C-alpha positions as CSV (number, residue, x, y, z in Angstrom):
1,M,-4.2,6.4,20.3
2,K,-6.5,3.4,20.7
3,K,-9.4,2.5,22.8
4,I,-9.4,-1.0,24.3
5,E,-12.6,-2.5,25.5
6,V,-12.5,-5.7,27.5
7,I,-15.6,-7.8,28.4
8,T,-14.9,-10.6,30.9
9,V,-16.7,-12.7,33.5
10,L,-16.9,-11.1,36.9
11,D,-14.6,-13.4,38.7
12,R,-11.7,-12.3,36.4
13,A,-12.5,-8.6,36.4
14,D,-9.9,-7.9,39.1
15,K,-7.2,-9.3,36.8
16,V,-8.1,-6.9,34.0
17,E,-8.2,-4.1,36.4
18,E,-4.7,-5.1,37.6
19,V,-3.3,-4.7,34.1
20,F,-4.7,-1.2,33.6
21,K,-3.4,-0.1,37.0
22,Q,0.1,-1.5,36.4
23,M,0.3,0.4,33.0
24,E,-1.0,3.6,34.7
25,L,-4.0,3.8,32.3
26,V,-7.2,5.5,33.1
27,Y,-10.1,3.1,32.7
28,A,-13.9,3.0,33.0
29,F,-15.9,0.1,34.5
30,S,-19.4,-1.1,34.0
31,T,-21.4,-4.3,33.9
32,V,-23.5,-5.9,31.2
33,E,-25.5,-9.0,30.8
34,V,-24.2,-11.6,28.3
35,E,-26.8,-14.3,27.6
36,G,-28.3,-13.7,31.1
37,E,-25.0,-13.7,32.9
38,K,-23.4,-10.5,34.4
39,S,-20.1,-9.6,32.9
40,A,-17.6,-6.8,33.6
41,V,-16.7,-4.2,30.9
42,Y,-13.5,-2.2,31.0
43,S,-12.6,0.5,28.6
44,A,-9.3,2.5,28.5
45,L,-7.5,4.9,26.1
46,V,-4.1,3.4,25.3
47,P,-1.1,5.0,23.5
48,D,-0.3,3.1,20.3
49,E,3.0,1.9,21.7
50,L,1.3,0.1,24.6
51,V,-1.6,-1.5,22.7
52,D,0.2,-4.8,22.0
53,K,1.5,-5.0,25.5
54,A,-1.9,-4.4,27.0
55,I,-3.6,-7.0,24.8
56,S,-0.8,-9.5,25.6
57,E,-1.1,-9.0,29.4
58,I,-4.9,-9.2,29.4
59,S,-4.9,-12.3,27.2
60,Q,-2.8,-14.1,29.7
61,R,-5.2,-13.3,32.5
62,I,-8.6,-14.1,30.9
63,N,-9.6,-17.1,28.9
64,L,-10.5,-15.8,25.4
65,R,-11.9,-19.2,24.4
66,L,-15.0,-18.4,26.5
67,K,-17.7,-16.6,24.6
68,E,-18.2,-14.2,27.5
69,N,-14.6,-12.9,27.2
70,M,-13.4,-10.7,24.4
71,I,-11.1,-7.8,23.6
72,S,-12.0,-5.0,21.2
73,V,-9.7,-2.3,19.9
74,F,-10.9,0.9,18.3
75,S,-9.1,3.8,16.6
76,V,-9.5,7.2,18.2
77,E,-9.4,10.2,16.0
78,A,-8.5,12.7,18.7
79,V,-8.2,12.9,22.5
80,I,-7.9,16.1,24.6
81,S,-6.2,15.2,27.9
82,T,-3.0,16.5,29.4
83,F,-2.7,13.4,31.4
84,L,-2.7,11.2,28.3
85,D,-0.2,13.6,26.7
86,R,2.2,13.1,29.6
87,L,1.7,9.4,29.4
88,K,2.5,9.4,25.7
89,E,5.6,11.4,26.3
90,K,6.7,8.9,29.0
91,V,6.0,5.9,26.8
92,A,7.9,7.5,23.9
93,K,11.0,7.8,26.1
94,V,11.0,4.1,27.2
95,A,9.2,2.2,24.5
96,P,11.3,0.6,21.8
97,P,10.8,1.9,18.2
98,P,8.3,0.0,16.1
99,N,9.7,-3.2,14.6
100,P,9.9,-3.3,10.8
101,L,6.6,-5.1,10.4
102,E,4.7,-2.6,12.5
103,R,6.2,0.3,10.6
104,L,5.5,-1.3,7.2
105,V,1.8,-2.0,8.1
106,E,1.4,1.5,9.5
107,S,3.0,3.2,6.5
108,T,0.9,1.3,3.9
109,E,-2.4,0.9,5.7
110,R,-4.0,4.1,4.3
111,Y,-3.1,3.1,0.7
112,T,-5.1,-0.1,0.6
113,R,-8.1,2.0,-0.5
114,L,-8.4,4.6,-3.1
115,N,-9.0,8.1,-1.9
116,T,-9.7,11.5,-3.6
117,D,-6.3,12.9,-2.8
118,L,-4.5,10.0,-4.5
119,L,-6.7,10.4,-7.6
120,I,-6.2,14.1,-7.9
121,M,-2.4,13.9,-7.4
122,T,-2.3,11.2,-10.2
123,L,-4.3,13.4,-12.5
124,F,-2.0,16.4,-11.9
125,A,1.0,14.1,-12.7
126,T,-0.7,13.0,-15.9
127,L,-1.3,16.5,-17.1
128,V,2.3,17.5,-16.7
129,A,3.6,14.3,-18.1
130,L,1.4,14.8,-21.2
131,A,2.9,18.2,-21.8
132,G,6.4,16.8,-21.3
133,L,5.8,14.0,-23.8
134,F,4.5,16.3,-26.6
135,L,7.1,18.9,-25.9
136,D,9.8,16.2,-25.9
137,N,11.1,17.6,-22.6
138,V,12.6,14.9,-20.3
139,A,12.9,17.4,-17.4
140,I,9.1,18.0,-17.5
141,V,8.4,14.3,-17.7
142,I,10.5,13.6,-14.7
143,G,9.2,16.6,-12.8
144,A,5.7,15.5,-13.4
145,M,6.4,12.4,-11.4
146,L,7.0,14.3,-8.1
147,P,3.2,14.5,-7.3
148,S,2.5,10.9,-8.5
149,P,1.4,8.6,-5.6
150,L,1.7,5.3,-7.4
151,L,4.5,3.9,-5.3
152,D,2.4,3.8,-2.1
153,P,-0.4,1.4,-3.4
154,I,2.3,-0.8,-5.0
155,N,4.1,-1.0,-1.6
156,A,0.7,-1.8,0.1
157,F,0.2,-4.7,-2.4
158,A,3.7,-6.1,-1.6
159,V,3.2,-5.8,2.2
160,N,-0.3,-7.4,2.2
161,A,0.9,-10.1,-0.1
162,S,3.7,-10.9,2.4
163,L,1.3,-10.9,5.3
164,G,-1.3,-13.0,3.4
165,R,-4.0,-10.3,3.8
166,L,-6.0,-11.0,0.7
167,N,-8.8,-8.5,1.2
168,K,-6.4,-5.6,1.5
169,L,-4.2,-7.0,-1.3
170,F,-7.2,-6.9,-3.6
171,R,-8.1,-3.4,-2.4
172,S,-4.6,-2.1,-3.2
173,E,-4.8,-3.9,-6.6
174,V,-8.0,-2.1,-7.4
175,S,-6.6,1.2,-6.3
176,V,-3.6,1.0,-8.7
177,L,-5.8,-0.2,-11.6
178,I,-8.2,2.7,-11.1
179,L,-5.3,5.2,-11.0
180,L,-3.9,3.8,-14.2
181,A,-7.3,3.8,-15.8
182,A,-7.6,7.5,-14.8
183,I,-4.2,8.2,-16.4
184,I,-5.1,6.6,-19.7
185,S,-8.6,8.1,-19.8
186,L,-7.5,11.7,-19.0
187,S,-4.6,11.6,-21.5
188,A,-6.9,10.2,-24.2
189,V,-9.6,12.8,-23.6
190,I,-7.2,15.7,-23.6
191,T,-5.3,14.5,-26.6
192,F,-8.5,13.9,-28.6
193,F,-9.8,17.4,-28.0
194,A,-6.5,19.2,-28.2
195,S,-5.8,17.6,-31.7
196,F,-8.6,19.7,-33.1
197,F,-6.8,22.9,-32.3
198,V,-3.1,22.1,-32.5
199,T,-0.8,19.6,-34.2
200,L,0.3,17.1,-31.7
201,P,3.5,15.2,-32.6
202,T,3.6,11.5,-31.8
203,T,7.1,10.8,-32.9
204,T,9.0,12.7,-30.2
205,V,11.8,10.8,-28.5
206,Q,10.0,10.8,-25.1
207,I,6.9,9.1,-26.8
208,A,8.9,6.8,-29.1
209,I,10.8,5.2,-26.2
210,R,7.5,4.3,-24.5
211,D,5.4,3.1,-27.3
212,H,6.8,-0.5,-27.2
213,P,8.1,-2.9,-24.5
214,T,11.5,-4.7,-24.5
215,L,12.9,-7.5,-22.4
216,T,15.2,-4.9,-20.8
217,D,12.1,-3.2,-19.4
218,I,11.2,-6.4,-17.5
219,F,14.6,-6.5,-15.8
220,I,14.4,-2.7,-15.0
221,A,10.9,-3.2,-13.5
222,L,12.1,-6.1,-11.3
223,I,15.1,-4.0,-10.1
224,L,13.0,-1.0,-9.3
225,G,10.5,-3.2,-7.5
226,S,13.3,-4.7,-5.4
227,A,14.6,-1.2,-4.6
228,A,11.1,-0.1,-3.5
229,G,10.8,-3.1,-1.2
230,L,14.3,-2.4,0.3
231,A,13.5,1.3,0.7
232,M,10.5,0.4,2.8
233,L,12.6,-1.8,5.1
234,V,15.3,0.7,5.7
235,A,12.9,3.6,5.9
236,L,14.5,5.4,2.9
237,P,12.7,8.6,1.9
238,E,10.1,7.3,-0.5
239,I,10.6,10.2,-2.9
240,L,13.9,8.8,-4.0
241,V,12.4,5.6,-5.2
242,G,8.9,7.0,-5.9
243,V,10.1,9.3,-8.7
244,A,11.7,6.3,-10.4
245,I,8.5,4.2,-10.0
246,A,6.4,7.0,-11.3
247,V,8.7,7.6,-14.3
248,A,8.3,3.9,-15.1
249,L,4.5,3.8,-14.9
250,V,2.9,7.2,-15.6
251,P,4.5,8.1,-18.9
252,P,3.8,4.8,-20.7
253,A,0.2,4.8,-19.4
254,T,-0.1,8.4,-20.7
255,V,1.3,7.3,-24.0
256,S,-1.2,4.5,-24.2
257,G,-3.9,7.1,-23.7
258,I,-2.4,9.1,-26.6
259,G,-2.6,6.0,-28.8
260,L,-6.2,5.5,-27.8
261,A,-7.1,9.1,-28.7
262,F,-5.7,8.6,-32.2
263,L,-7.2,5.1,-32.5
264,N,-3.8,3.7,-33.3
265,R,-4.0,0.1,-32.3
266,N,-0.3,-0.8,-32.4
267,F,0.6,2.5,-30.6
268,F,-1.9,1.9,-27.8
269,L,-1.1,-1.8,-27.4
270,G,2.7,-1.2,-27.3
271,A,2.5,1.4,-24.6
272,F,-0.2,-0.5,-22.6
273,I,1.9,-3.7,-22.6
274,L,4.9,-1.6,-21.4
275,T,2.7,-0.3,-18.6
276,L,1.8,-3.9,-17.6
277,V,5.4,-4.9,-17.7
278,Y,6.3,-2.3,-15.2
279,L,3.2,-2.8,-13.1
280,L,3.8,-6.6,-12.8
281,G,7.6,-6.3,-12.5
282,L,7.4,-3.7,-9.7
283,R,5.0,-5.7,-7.7
284,L,7.0,-8.9,-8.1
285,G,10.3,-7.3,-7.3
286,S,8.9,-5.7,-4.2
287,T,7.1,-8.8,-3.0
288,L,10.3,-10.9,-3.5
289,M,12.4,-8.5,-1.5
290,L,10.0,-8.5,1.4
291,R,9.8,-12.3,1.3
292,A,13.6,-12.6,1.1
293,R,13.8,-10.4,4.2
294,K,11.4,-12.7,6.0
295,I,8.6,-10.2,6.5
296,S,5.6,-12.2,7.8
297,P,3.0,-12.1,10.6
298,T,4.3,-12.1,14.1
299,R,1.8,-14.8,15.3
300,Y,3.1,-18.3,14.6
301,Y,-0.2,-19.7,13.6
302,Q,-0.5,-17.1,10.8
303,K,2.9,-17.6,9.4
304,A,2.2,-20.7,7.4
305,E,-1.0,-19.4,5.8
306,A,0.7,-16.0,5.0
307,S,3.7,-17.8,3.5
308,Q,1.4,-19.9,1.3
309,R,-0.6,-16.9,0.1
310,S,2.6,-14.9,-0.5
311,A,4.0,-17.8,-2.6
312,Y,0.8,-17.9,-4.7
313,S,1.0,-14.1,-5.3
314,I,4.6,-14.5,-6.4
315,L,3.7,-17.4,-8.7
316,I,0.8,-15.6,-10.3
317,L,2.9,-12.5,-10.9
318,S,5.7,-14.5,-12.3
319,I,3.4,-16.4,-14.7
320,L,1.8,-13.2,-15.9
321,L,5.3,-11.6,-16.4
322,I,6.5,-14.6,-18.4
323,V,3.4,-14.4,-20.6
324,I,4.1,-10.7,-21.1
325,A,7.7,-11.5,-21.9
326,L,6.6,-14.0,-24.6
327,I,4.3,-11.4,-26.1
328,V,7.2,-8.9,-26.1
329,L,9.3,-11.4,-28.1
330,L,6.5,-11.9,-30.6
331,L,5.9,-8.2,-31.1
332,P,7.5,-6.8,-34.3
333,A,10.6,-4.7,-33.7
334,A,9.9,-0.9,-33.3
């Protein structure tokens, strides 16, 4: 549910009122002074499915180039009204389902910022992954990925890169980096203190396969990223791809924390570079998939700018991945 507030000159007030009446919306009316001139103010609660239509209809009836005319949209946490409940049910029956772009934006919006729940879930995944790595138990390592939320911020990055929304792109970038830093830090701290009480093996198979990157990992990361992008478009249950993404990112980040705890430079760098390989490859693959499927802003005047920014994102990710690939080639064989 959204609240739409419209401020317009008095001689166009009846046009705004006409829109609200046609859409059967309950509205409030008042007047204010804008730079000494009286203006009409309308506010109405609007179901999400009708917001775009309401804005479009009002925009056609008032001249938004005038400073006195403006439309504001606010999110509403909760509304108690049986009338609005009936209106929402009516709209749900006749309104078309959200288009892919609307669905993508809605599903990734909350992951553009880091929140406590994401961080806690990631730390839980790290603890279980750490146990699986030291016990050399692949089932535990994979099972630890179920609570990992890393797929969502990566998807948010790809969507915002495709739409050219740089602020939210950087926020999702910071979110993922903080989560990875938390994984490395927690695994390093626990490993360091646990090593005083028990012997911790660092040559298990599950650790050994994640303490160095290979060129194959780059291709796997790109494929997984493309799969994640496609899964978003077809609304595939994210758990199917999310586990694969988490398996690719959380264990090597955890292994790099283990290397940090033992102050083993080669061990740490190998696992850390592998983490970067998957991080860059996943983002590049997902962004390429969304671009290939022509995901872009709906407004024509935003398309060119978004396309340019998306191209820059792809170029930067590609260059970084090429640099990582060259580093991988120069690393001594494991």
